N, C-alpha and C positions, 0 to 999 in steps of 0.2 A: 252381471255386475262384478262378480268375483274375478272372472277372467279379465275384465278390463283393469281391475285394480292390480292383478298379477302382472299384466303386460306393462302397466305404468311403473311398477316396482322394478321390473327387468330393465326397462328403458333408463330409469334413474340410475340403476347400478352400472349399466354400460356407460352412461355419461360420466359417472364418477370415476370409473376405470380409465376412460379416455383422458379425463382431466388430470388424473394422477400421472399418466404416461407423459402428457405434455409438460407437467410440472417437473418430472424427473429429467426429461430432456433439457429443459431450460436450466436446471441446476447443473447438469453435466456440462452443457455448453458454456455456461458462465465460468465454472471452475477451470475449464481448460483454456478458454479464450482470454481470460483476464491476464494471462501471462504474455499474450502475443498480439491481441487484436482488440482495439477499443471499440470498433464497429460491432463485432460479434458480441462483446461483453455487454454493450448497451442494448443490443437487440434481444439478447437473452433476458436481461433485466425487464425489458418492456413486455416480453412474452410471459415471464413469471408474474409480473404485476397484473397482467390481464387475466391470467388464470386465477389469481387470488381474489381479485375483485369480483369476477364471475361467480366463483364459489361462495363468496361472502353474500352476494345478493341472492343466491339461491337458498341459502340456509339461514340467513339472519335478517333482522330488521335493518334496511338500508340507512335509516335515520340515526342509528346508533354507531355508524361507521366513524363519525367524527370523534365520538367519545372514546372509541377504541384507539384511534390515532393518538389522542391526547395521553392515553395511558401507556403508550409505548416507552420503553426504556430510553432515557436521555432526551426525551422530547423537549424539556425546558432548556437544556444547554444548546440544543440545536436551534431552537427558536431565538435564543439570545444571539447566537452566531449569525443567523440569517438577518435578524433585525439590525444588528450592528453593521452588516454589509450594506443593507438598504439605506441606513442613515448616512453612511459615508458616501454612498453613490449620489445621494441627493445634493450633497455639498461638494462634489468632486470638481476638479479643474475641468474635466470633460465629462459632464453628466451623462450625455448620451452613450458614450463608450462604457462608462461604469455601469449604467443600467443594463446595457446589452450583455455584460459579463455575468450579471447576477444569476441567470438561469443555470450556469454551471455549478454554483453553490447549491441551488435547489435540486439539481440532478444528484449531487453527492448525498444530500439528505434523503432523496427518494430511494437511492440504492440502499442506503442504510436501513430505511424502513422496510423495504421489500425483502431484504435478506433476513431481517429479524422475523418477519411474518412467514416467509416461505421456507427457510432453511431449518426445518424442524428435525427432530431426531431421526425420523424415517428417511431423511435425505442426506444425512451426514456421511453415510457409507459411500454413496454415489459421489458426493463432493470430494471425499478423500481420494478415491481411486482416480478420478479425472484430474484433480489438481496435482497429485503426485506424478501422474503420467505426463501431464502438460509441462510440469517443471523439468522433468528429465528430458523431454523433447526440446524445450527451449534452451536448456543448458547445453545439450549436445550441439544444437545449432550455433550457439555462441562459441563453443570450443572449436567447432569446425571452421568458423569464420577466422578465429585467431590463428589456427594451424594453417589455413590457406594463406594468410598474410605471411607467416613464417616461410612457407614453401616458395612464395613469390619473391619476398624481399630478404629472406635470410635472418629476419629478426621479428620481434613481437610488437613492433610499432603499431600494427593494426590490432586494436583492443577488441575483446569480445563484446558484442553489443547487438545480438540478434533481435530484430523487430523493434529496436529502440536505440537510443544513444548509450554508450558504455556505462555512464553513471546510473542512469535509470535502470538499465539492465542489471547492474550489480545490486541495486536496491530491490528489484523484483526477485532476484535470486536469494537475497538474504531472507525475505519474507517466506519464500518457499522452503528454504533450508530449515528455518525454524519449525515449520510444520512437519517436515519429514523427520527431523531430529526428535521432535516431540512424540511422534508416532513410534519411533524406535525405542525411546526411553520409557514410554508409558504403556506400551502394548502388554496385554495380559499373556499368561502362559499359554493359553490355547491358540493364540494367534501369533506368537513370537516368531515361529519358524517361517510362516508365510510372509510376515512383515519384513523379516530379515532378508529374504530372497529378493524382494522387490525394492525395499527402501534403502538398503545399504548401497547398492549401485547408484541409485538415484542421488543419494546424499553425496557420494564421491563426485559424480558428474556436476552437481550443483556447486559444490565447494570449489572445484577446479574452475568452473565458469566464473565464480566470484573473483578468484585470484587473477584470471586472465582478463577480467574487465579493467584491471589496473585502476580501480577507483578507491580513493582513500576513505570516503564516507562509508561505503559498504564494508570495507575492511574493519573499520571501527565498530560499525553496527553489528557485524558478525561476532567480533570479539566480546562485545557487551552481552550479546545473546548467550554465548557459551558461558560467560560468567554468571548470568542469571540462572541458567540451567544447573550449574554447579551449586549455586546458593540455595535453590529450592530443593535440590537433591532428590529428583525423581528418576529412577527408583533408588539410586545410590550415587553418591559423589564419586565413588571409584569408577563407575561406568562412564560418567561424564569426563573424568580425568583421562581415562584411556582414549576416549574419542578426541579429547583436546590434543593429546600427543599425536594421534593420527593426523589431525588437521595440520599440526606444525610440520610433520614430516612431509605431507603432501604439498603444503605451501612452500616449504623450503626446497623441495625437489624442483618444483616448477620455477621458483625464483632463480635457481642456478642456471636455468636455460638462457637467461638474458639479463644483463645488468639493468634493463629498463624497470624491472620490478623493484629492485633495491632502490633505484633512484626515486621511484614514486613514494616509497615509504620514508626516505630520508630527505626528500626535497624540503627546502626552506625558502622563505620569501627572498626575492632578489632585490637589487638596489636600483634597477633601471626605472626610468620614468613610467608612469602608469600607462601612457599611450604607446609605449614601445613594448615589443615582445620578441623574445628569442625562441623560435619554434623548437629548437633542440634542447631547451632548458626545461627540466622536469618541474620547475617551480612556477611555470607560466600560469597554471590554473590557480595557484595560491595567490599570486600577484593580482590577477583579475578579480578574484573574490574579495580581496582586501579593499581594492578600490571601489568595487560595487557596494561593499558594506559602508564605506565612508559616504558614498552617494546616498544610500538609504538613510543614514543618520542626518544628512543635510535636509532631505525631504521631510523627515520626521520633525526636525527642529523647526522647520518653517511652518508646518501644519501639524502640531502635536496631538490634537484632540481627535480629528477625523481623517487625517492624512490627505494625500492628493487624490484619492479615490480608487476603487477597484479597477484593475487593468489600466491604470494611468501612469505607471512607471515609465513605459516606453515613450508615450507622448510627452511626458514632462522631463524626459532625460536631458535634452539640450538646455532646458531652462536652468537645470542645476549642475550640469557637467557639459559645457560647450565642446570640449575636446572628446574625441573617440577614446574608447578603452580597448586597447589591443587591436584586434582585427575587426571590430564592429563599431559602426558609427553610433548606434544606440543599442541599448539592452532593455528587455522587458522583464527581466528577473533580477532581483537583488542577490539571488543564490544563498538565501538564508530565510526560511519561512517566517521566522519571528521578526526579523528586521523588515522583511517584505510586508508583513501585516502592519508594522509600525509606520512604514512609509506610505502604504496605500490606505490604511484604515485607522491609523492613529492609536492612541491608548485604548479607546473603546474597542476597536477591532482586535487588538492584542489581548485585552482582557477576555473577550468573547472566545477567542481561540484557546487560550489557556484554560478557561472554564470548561470548554468542550473536551480538551485533552485530559484534564484532571478527572472529569466525570467518566470518560472512557476507561482510564486506568483504574479508577475506583470500582467500576462494574466488573472489570476483569479480575480484580483482586477478590471481590465478593464471590464470583463464580468459582475461583480456584479454592477458596476456603470451604465452599459448599461441597465441592466434589473435585478430587484431583484426577483428571483424565488428560488424554492427549490434547483435547480441544481447549480446555481451560489453561493448560500449560502453554500452549501455542499463543493464545491471546496475551497472557500475562508476560511472556518473555519476548514478544515482538514489539509491544507498545513502547517501552523505554528505548530500544535501539532505533525504532522508527522516529521517535521524537528527536533523537540525537542525529540521525541522518539528515533530518530537516535543518540542521544547523548549517549545512553547506549546500542545500538544495531546497526546492519548494515542492517536495514530493506530495504533500497533501493536496496540491492543486492538480495532480496528475492522476488519471483514472487507473492506470495499471497498478499503482501502489496504494492509493487511498481505498479503492474498491476491495483490494485483497485484504487490507487491514480490517475493513468493515466485515468482510466474510469471516475473518478470524474471530471477531468479537461476537458476531451473530451465532457462529458455531459454538463458541464457548457458552453463551447464555442458554441456548436451546439444548445443549447437551446436559445441562444441569436441570432445567425445568422447561419442557416443551411448551408450556402455556404462558410463560412470562412475556413472550413477545407477541404482538398482534398488530395487524394493519389497521 
């Protein structure tokens, strides 16, 4: 009898060890792939969710699972956001298309919940190593892409954009830069030298990649992030000021290589008709966005409460803007997350989005006040820049960026209290 019990205990320990190995692998894969592969990121989330549910059913009462889900941080704001999307979809111009889009909202919430449940303190070190390594790899790939364009064309018209378009690439790099910068600023004395050797080269690569992306939104987001680092002063404002000077020198040196960088920073809206576009004009992106924003306001004005419906901007485009905008007959994005929600989901959808964003920022602030470490600093200093970058894009709709921000918030919360998040 005793031998059977001993054998059972050994088998349970082995099963637990194997489960932990799979969980560690899933976290590492997610942290690396979120920078470059949606497929691998979603697969790793599914694997982590499976491990968590399996472990939960082994050790707890399955009937209490729903109570634990309800107790998860930000559960109510997320439910408000999902409910607002469903309500808008039911009254959409194209209800079928709107309803088919809603699973993408549910996937974002699922990622949020799984990361809160799975990325506990014992997984933060693995996440940190693989996320920093992945960021350096993707940054190097983006830089290589831009340098290859310079080699072929003699200029930097080919913008850095490895594994995604240049704007999204820049946003991905800003989120990663915030993490690496946080680690450098908040590292303890015992780990400073090791962090310095690995994270300084990574930060230089990432910042150079941001500059070579030639994307105004990420430029602004990065500047706001550095300002927040200076404001919160970890560990000292002098150190942040020295880094700021280094960023200016690196950015200035790269900008001297080609006038295109200066044009991107100083470009202003042109006077040509909305349907026309001068491909050599650095203001083309500004003109397109301004016209798309006007289109979004027209959609919102026509249906202010619930909007035209999720994923209905493209199908409703011709109804509100018969002429093409620049080089596309129709557009599926307003290129401003807040106007996009107003157009697609109306005032109710915008209120739900702002409620969720406000709750995320409040949670990050509570975590930072509870404990000042690299993870709480990362979450607190990336959320405002992320919200700002969404003024010219709809990054919350994209996995590369939204999932990375969820990872920052989960790491922040669980670095303070490993028991505050649960599936």
